[in-house]
Backbone bond lengths (Angstrom), bond angles and torsions (degrees), N, CA, C in turn:
res aa  C-N    CA-C-N  psi(-1)  N-CA   C-N-CA  omega(-1)  CA-C   N-CA-C  phi
1 M - - - 1.420 - - 1.550 113.60 -
2 F 1.273 112.08 151.67 1.555 117.62 -176.92 1.532 104.00 -92.32
3 A 1.396 116.46 116.27 1.541 119.00 178.38 1.343 100.95 -166.58
4 F 1.485 111.60 173.45 1.414 121.56 -173.46 1.722 102.78 -129.20
5 T 1.155 115.09 156.10 1.499 123.94 169.59 1.432 110.81 -122.93
6 Q 1.358 115.21 144.13 1.505 119.57 -179.24 1.529 105.23 -87.56
7 V 1.224 115.93 139.25 1.459 118.09 -173.56 1.624 104.79 -120.52
8 L 1.198 125.23 129.23 1.426 127.46 176.57 1.500 109.27 -95.47
9 E 1.348 119.68 120.73 1.402 122.33 179.28 1.446 110.92 -114.90
10 Q 1.334 127.00 128.48 1.459 128.03 -177.42 1.410 108.42 -77.05
11 V 1.394 117.22 131.98 1.456 124.70 179.82 1.667 105.28 -129.11
12 G 1.292 113.03 154.45 1.412 117.10 176.15 1.585 113.41 95.68
13 E 1.268 115.23 141.20 1.544 117.96 178.15 1.520 108.17 -102.39
14 T 1.417 116.63 -58.46 1.367 115.67 -178.94 1.467 121.91 -79.44
15 R 1.460 109.50 -26.04 1.450 116.16 168.68 1.521 106.35 -126.21
16 V 1.374 111.62 121.82 1.423 115.94 -179.28 1.567 109.81 -82.59
17 G 1.406 106.90 133.42 1.469 113.97 174.72 1.543 106.14 -138.99
18 Y 1.282 112.05 173.07 1.565 117.08 176.83 1.478 109.48 -130.91
19 W 1.304 111.92 139.33 1.572 126.70 179.72 1.505 103.29 -109.06
20 C 1.325 110.55 121.01 1.456 117.48 174.68 1.339 114.59 -99.43
21 H 1.491 123.82 130.21 1.401 125.59 -178.27 1.521 107.37 -141.88
22 K 1.340 113.22 164.70 1.474 117.05 -175.27 1.499 106.99 -96.01
23 H 1.362 113.89 139.14 1.499 123.91 173.45 1.492 106.21 -110.22
24 W 1.288 119.20 110.25 1.384 121.98 -178.30 1.556 114.59 -86.25
25 Q 1.333 115.89 144.02 1.459 118.33 174.70 1.614 105.73 -128.86
26 P 1.243 122.02 111.77 1.494 133.01 -5.72 1.514 109.17 -70.31
27 A 1.344 114.26 166.17 1.407 120.46 -179.00 1.544 115.69 -65.91
28 A 1.252 116.66 -34.04 1.452 118.30 179.78 1.605 116.24 -60.94
29 L 1.315 112.72 -13.43 1.578 111.58 -174.08 1.484 105.85 -82.20
30 G 1.293 124.67 -15.65 1.465 125.06 -179.27 1.577 110.76 -59.05
31 P 1.373 113.75 -61.45 1.456 113.16 -178.93 1.593 117.61 -67.18
32 I 1.421 111.82 -26.34 1.393 113.06 172.69 1.521 117.72 -61.86
33 Y 1.415 108.87 -44.27 1.500 119.62 177.06 1.498 110.10 -57.66
34 E 1.534 115.69 -52.13 1.430 119.39 179.65 1.588 113.99 -55.82
35 L 1.384 114.31 -41.17 1.480 117.22 177.50 1.549 111.12 -64.70
36 Y 1.311 117.32 -49.10 1.491 119.24 175.04 1.500 112.04 -52.04
37 M 1.436 124.23 -43.92 1.309 122.02 -179.67 1.530 117.27 -73.92
38 L 1.281 113.11 -29.49 1.556 120.95 165.76 1.443 109.41 -55.90
39 L 1.279 119.98 -51.47 1.436 124.77 -174.68 1.556 106.46 -67.43
40 L 1.239 120.85 -41.45 1.489 127.17 -173.17 1.474 111.31 -70.44
41 I 1.333 118.44 -40.86 1.402 126.92 -172.54 1.524 118.04 -94.93
42 L 1.290 113.53 -29.42 1.467 120.20 -173.24 1.533 108.09 -119.66
43 V 1.245 127.53 -60.04 1.375 124.18 -169.08 1.391 118.41 -75.08
44 F 1.322 123.12 -41.30 1.399 124.58 176.01 1.512 113.49 -64.16
45 P 1.333 121.35 -44.23 1.364 122.29 179.10 1.669 109.63 -65.92
46 L 1.354 112.69 -41.61 1.499 117.60 174.97 1.575 110.82 -54.54
47 V 1.288 119.46 -44.29 1.446 123.42 -169.71 1.706 101.36 -69.61
48 A 1.294 110.05 -44.88 1.496 112.20 -173.85 1.569 108.84 -65.45
49 M 1.389 120.31 -45.08 1.349 125.31 -179.91 1.651 109.20 -59.08
50 T 1.357 112.76 -42.70 1.460 114.98 -174.63 1.573 109.30 -67.58
51 F 1.322 116.68 -42.46 1.567 120.99 178.82 1.404 107.44 -63.36
52 S 1.386 125.06 -39.99 1.475 127.11 179.56 1.518 111.32 -65.12
53 Y 1.304 118.60 -49.46 1.492 118.90 -177.10 1.569 108.08 -75.03
54 V 1.285 125.01 -27.73 1.470 122.24 175.32 1.502 107.18 -70.57
55 S 1.294 123.47 -38.29 1.498 129.30 178.19 1.475 109.03 -65.53
56 I 1.327 118.69 -47.44 1.572 120.29 171.09 1.519 113.44 -54.23
57 C 1.276 117.60 -53.13 1.494 125.90 -178.02 1.508 109.05 -56.18
58 R 1.265 115.60 -53.73 1.397 121.05 -178.88 1.578 112.37 -57.62
59 E 1.392 114.97 -40.98 1.453 118.33 176.76 1.626 112.19 -67.23
60 L 1.268 113.48 -38.27 1.517 116.22 -179.97 1.598 106.60 -72.15
61 W 1.223 115.29 -33.04 1.586 116.42 178.57 1.493 108.59 -64.64
62 N 1.324 115.86 -41.64 1.595 122.89 -177.30 1.573 107.07 -67.80
63 V 1.299 115.14 -42.35 1.560 117.96 -176.29 1.609 105.62 -68.35
64 L 1.319 117.14 -46.30 1.355 121.16 -175.65 1.545 112.54 -62.10
65 S 1.365 111.59 -41.63 1.508 121.81 178.30 1.635 108.70 -58.49
66 A 1.273 112.32 -52.96 1.456 123.03 177.74 1.604 107.55 -57.25
67 S 1.222 121.75 -47.84 1.318 123.00 -173.81 1.616 111.74 -64.94
68 H 1.412 109.85 -42.78 1.561 118.79 176.85 1.577 105.86 -59.57
69 Q 1.291 120.70 -44.25 1.355 126.22 -171.88 1.659 113.78 -65.71
70 M 1.399 102.73 -32.21 1.576 111.55 177.84 1.576 112.27 -77.10
71 T 1.354 112.17 -31.10 1.517 117.89 -175.97 1.441 108.21 -81.19
72 S 1.374 118.17 -31.71 1.425 117.40 178.58 1.524 127.57 -75.42
73 L 1.531 106.84 -8.75 1.353 116.44 -176.23 1.620 108.74 -83.16
74 R 1.324 117.59 -9.36 1.518 116.22 -177.86 1.440 113.71 -67.97
C-alpha cells in the first residue's frame, strides 16, 4: 500500500525537541506528492489568475481604445 508514516526525530542537546517528518513507502512517492501539491496549490491557480487578469486587461484596453476613437471623431 502507498502511504507515509510520521517519524519523530529528537533534536537539540540542552533543550529537547522533536522534528516530525514523513517517511514514504515507497520512497519515490515523496517527490511525486510534493510536485502534485506544488502544481495544485501554486501553479494551477497562478495560471488561472494570470489568464483572468490578462483577459480583463485586454478587454479594458479594447473598450478604452474604442472610446478614444469615438471621442476623437468630434
